[in-house]
C-alpha positions as CSV (number, residue, x, y, z in Angstrom):
1,M,-16.1,51.7,-21.5
2,M,-19.0,52.5,-23.5
3,T,-18.8,53.4,-26.8
4,D,-22.3,55.4,-28.0
5,G,-24.3,54.1,-25.0
6,V,-22.8,51.0,-26.2
7,A,-20.5,49.0,-23.1
8,E,-17.8,47.5,-25.5
9,S,-19.1,43.7,-23.6
10,D,-22.1,44.2,-24.8
11,A,-22.4,42.2,-28.1
12,I,-24.2,44.1,-30.8
13,P,-25.9,41.2,-33.4
14,E,-24.7,40.5,-36.7
15,L,-28.0,41.8,-38.6
16,P,-27.8,42.5,-42.5
17,T,-27.8,45.5,-43.3
18,T,-31.6,45.8,-44.8
19,A,-31.7,45.4,-40.6
20,W,-29.8,48.4,-40.2
21,A,-31.2,50.1,-42.7
22,V,-34.6,49.7,-41.1
23,L,-33.8,50.4,-38.1
24,G,-32.4,53.9,-39.5
25,M,-35.9,55.1,-40.9
26,L,-37.2,54.2,-38.1
27,S,-34.8,56.7,-35.7
28,H,-36.1,59.6,-37.9
29,A,-39.7,59.5,-36.4
30,E,-41.4,58.4,-33.2
31,E,-43.7,55.7,-35.2
32,L,-43.8,54.3,-38.0
33,S,-45.4,51.7,-40.2
34,G,-44.5,49.0,-42.1
35,Y,-46.2,50.8,-45.1
36,D,-44.5,54.0,-43.5
37,L,-41.4,51.8,-44.4
38,K,-41.3,51.3,-47.5
39,K,-42.6,54.4,-49.0
40,W,-39.6,56.0,-47.2
41,A,-37.2,53.5,-48.7
42,D,-38.9,54.0,-52.4
43,W,-38.2,57.6,-51.7
44,S,-34.9,57.8,-50.3
45,L,-33.4,54.3,-49.7
46,Q,-33.6,53.4,-53.3
47,F,-31.2,55.9,-55.0
48,F,-28.1,54.4,-53.4
49,Y,-28.4,51.3,-51.7
50,W,-31.8,49.8,-52.1
51,S,-36.3,49.6,-51.5
52,P,-36.7,46.1,-49.8
53,S,-39.9,44.5,-50.3
54,F,-43.3,44.8,-48.4
55,S,-42.3,40.9,-46.8
56,Q,-38.6,42.6,-46.4
57,I,-39.0,45.0,-44.8
58,Y,-41.7,42.9,-41.9
59,A,-39.3,40.2,-41.5
60,E,-36.6,42.8,-40.2
61,L,-39.4,44.4,-38.2
62,K,-39.5,41.1,-36.5
63,R,-36.0,40.2,-36.3
64,L,-35.5,44.1,-34.4
65,E,-38.3,43.1,-32.2
66,K,-36.4,39.8,-31.4
67,H,-33.1,41.3,-29.8
68,G,-35.4,44.7,-28.0
69,F,-34.3,46.8,-30.6
70,A,-38.0,47.9,-31.3
71,V,-40.7,48.0,-30.2
72,S,-44.9,47.5,-31.7
73,R,-48.1,48.3,-31.1
74,T,-51.9,47.9,-33.4
75,V,-53.4,51.3,-33.5
76,V,-57.0,50.9,-34.5
77,S,-59.1,52.9,-37.0
78,E,-61.8,55.0,-35.5
79,D,-63.8,52.9,-36.6
80,G,-63.4,50.1,-35.0
81,M,-62.9,47.9,-38.4
82,R,-59.4,48.1,-39.3
83,G,-55.9,47.5,-37.3
84,K,-52.5,48.6,-37.9
85,R,-49.2,48.1,-36.3
86,M,-46.5,50.8,-35.7
87,Y,-43.2,50.4,-35.3
88,A,-41.0,52.6,-32.5
89,I,-37.6,52.5,-32.1
90,T,-36.3,51.3,-28.7
91,E,-33.4,53.3,-26.6
92,S,-31.6,50.3,-26.5
93,G,-32.0,49.8,-30.7
94,R,-30.7,53.7,-31.0
95,E,-28.0,53.2,-28.9
96,A,-27.2,49.5,-31.5
97,A,-27.6,51.6,-34.5
98,S,-25.3,54.5,-33.4
99,H,-22.6,51.5,-32.6
100,W,-23.6,50.2,-36.2
101,V,-23.3,53.7,-38.3
102,N,-19.8,54.5,-36.3
103,H,-18.1,51.4,-35.4
104,S,-19.1,49.3,-38.2
105,P,-16.4,48.5,-41.1
106,V,-16.6,49.9,-44.0
107,E,-17.2,47.5,-47.1
108,A,-16.3,48.6,-51.0
109,P,-19.6,48.6,-52.1
110,V,-20.3,45.9,-54.8
111,L,-21.3,46.9,-58.2
112,K,-23.4,44.4,-60.1
113,H,-24.5,46.3,-63.3
114,S,-26.3,43.9,-65.8
115,V,-25.6,47.0,-68.4
116,M,-22.1,46.9,-68.3
117,L,-21.8,42.9,-68.3
118,R,-23.8,43.0,-71.7
119,A,-21.1,45.8,-72.7
120,W,-18.7,43.1,-71.8
121,L,-20.0,40.5,-73.9
122,G,-20.7,43.0,-77.3
123,H,-18.9,41.2,-79.5
124,L,-22.0,38.8,-78.8
125,A,-24.7,41.2,-79.2
126,E,-25.5,42.7,-82.3
127,P,-25.2,46.4,-82.7
128,E,-28.2,47.5,-83.2
129,R,-29.8,46.1,-80.1
130,M,-26.7,46.8,-78.4
131,R,-27.4,50.6,-78.7
132,E,-31.2,49.7,-77.7
133,I,-29.6,48.6,-74.3
134,L,-27.4,51.2,-73.8
135,T,-29.9,53.9,-74.8
136,Q,-32.8,53.0,-72.8
137,H,-29.9,52.9,-69.5
138,I,-29.0,57.0,-70.2
139,E,-32.6,57.7,-70.2
140,Y,-33.3,55.4,-66.4
141,T,-30.4,57.6,-65.6
142,E,-32.2,60.3,-66.7
143,K,-35.3,59.6,-65.0
144,M,-33.3,58.6,-61.6
145,R,-31.6,62.1,-61.9
146,R,-34.4,64.1,-61.9
147,R,-36.5,61.7,-59.4
148,A,-33.4,62.1,-57.1
149,Q,-33.4,65.5,-57.3
150,A,-37.1,66.3,-56.9
151,D,-36.2,64.8,-53.5
152,A,-33.6,66.5,-53.0
153,D,-35.5,69.9,-52.9
154,G,-38.4,68.4,-51.1
155,A,-36.0,67.2,-48.6
156,E,-33.5,70.5,-48.0
157,A,-37.3,72.1,-46.8
158,N,-36.7,70.5,-44.1
159,P,-34.6,70.6,-40.7
160,D,-35.1,67.2,-40.2
161,W,-33.8,65.6,-43.7
162,A,-30.5,67.8,-43.6
163,Y,-28.4,64.4,-43.5
164,P,-30.8,62.7,-46.5
165,S,-31.0,65.3,-48.7
166,A,-26.9,65.6,-47.9
167,V,-27.1,62.5,-49.6
168,L,-29.8,62.6,-52.0
169,K,-27.6,65.3,-54.0
170,W,-24.7,62.9,-54.0
171,C,-27.5,60.4,-55.4
172,V,-28.1,63.3,-58.6
173,R,-24.1,64.0,-58.9
174,H,-24.1,59.8,-59.2
175,Y,-27.0,59.8,-62.0
176,E,-25.4,62.2,-63.6
177,A,-22.2,60.7,-63.2
178,E,-23.1,57.6,-64.7
179,K,-25.4,59.0,-67.4
180,E,-22.9,60.9,-69.0
181,F,-20.2,57.3,-68.6
182,A,-22.9,55.5,-70.7
183,E,-22.3,57.8,-73.2
184,D,-19.4,57.7,-73.5
185,L,-19.6,53.6,-73.3
186,L,-23.0,54.0,-76.1
187,A,-19.8,56.4,-78.8
188,D,-16.8,53.3,-78.3
189,M,-19.9,50.4,-79.1
190,E,-20.3,52.9,-82.0
191,K,-16.7,52.8,-83.0
192,L,-16.5,48.8,-82.5
193,A,-19.6,48.5,-84.5
194,R,-18.1,50.2,-87.7
195,K,-14.5,48.4,-87.1
196,R,-16.6,44.9,-86.8
197,S,-18.7,46.2,-90.1
198,R,-15.0,46.7,-91.8
199,R,-14.0,44.0,-91.1
200,K,-16.7,41.6,-91.5
201,A,-17.1,43.7,-95.4
202,A,-13.4,43.0,-95.8
203,G,-13.5,39.4,-95.4
204,K,-16.4,39.0,-97.6
205,Q,-14.2,40.6,-100.5
206,F,-12.0,38.1,-99.8
207,S,-13.6,35.3,-100.2
208,E,-15.3,36.8,-103.0
209,D,-11.9,37.5,-104.2
210,S,-10.2,33.8,-103.2
211,H,-13.0,32.9,-105.5
């Protein structure tokens, strides 16, 4: 039986998600260099997944070639002095990527939020420092929202980028919500800081009265 061009009896290798992301980027073009892939990852993937380093991209390209999902060739510059390796997805690579998109299990996203962790340990923080941390995070979310919006607007003009454009619009809303949540958390932290200050003042007064 065939599923998305892949026989069920064929073993699809267990690849890291980053490998599927790189293979997926290759599916959007005839050929891409490692530099192109890094630029595309910085342009889109970073808003909802992450942007792998050059070394990670090349490691995944090597893995994809090993499995026959990608091929490469060296393109020499006109002066004959420089060569650039270009990568292309193979038919089996396209089938494998389609199989992964359609049939891999729906995994819960993993949230590793260092700002939330530091706020969770707010009883150990100086109130002014916690205010600075959350304010910086709010500024970051607004910066990312603007960048995602600009990239979504750019992608929307190209019919070939309809799906990435839709995801980027989701990212815009994500950062809008993240900013709102951080502002609410900052307000809660301010209230807790005032309560802590009152308790500290009351304890100091009690100590003075005891003497």
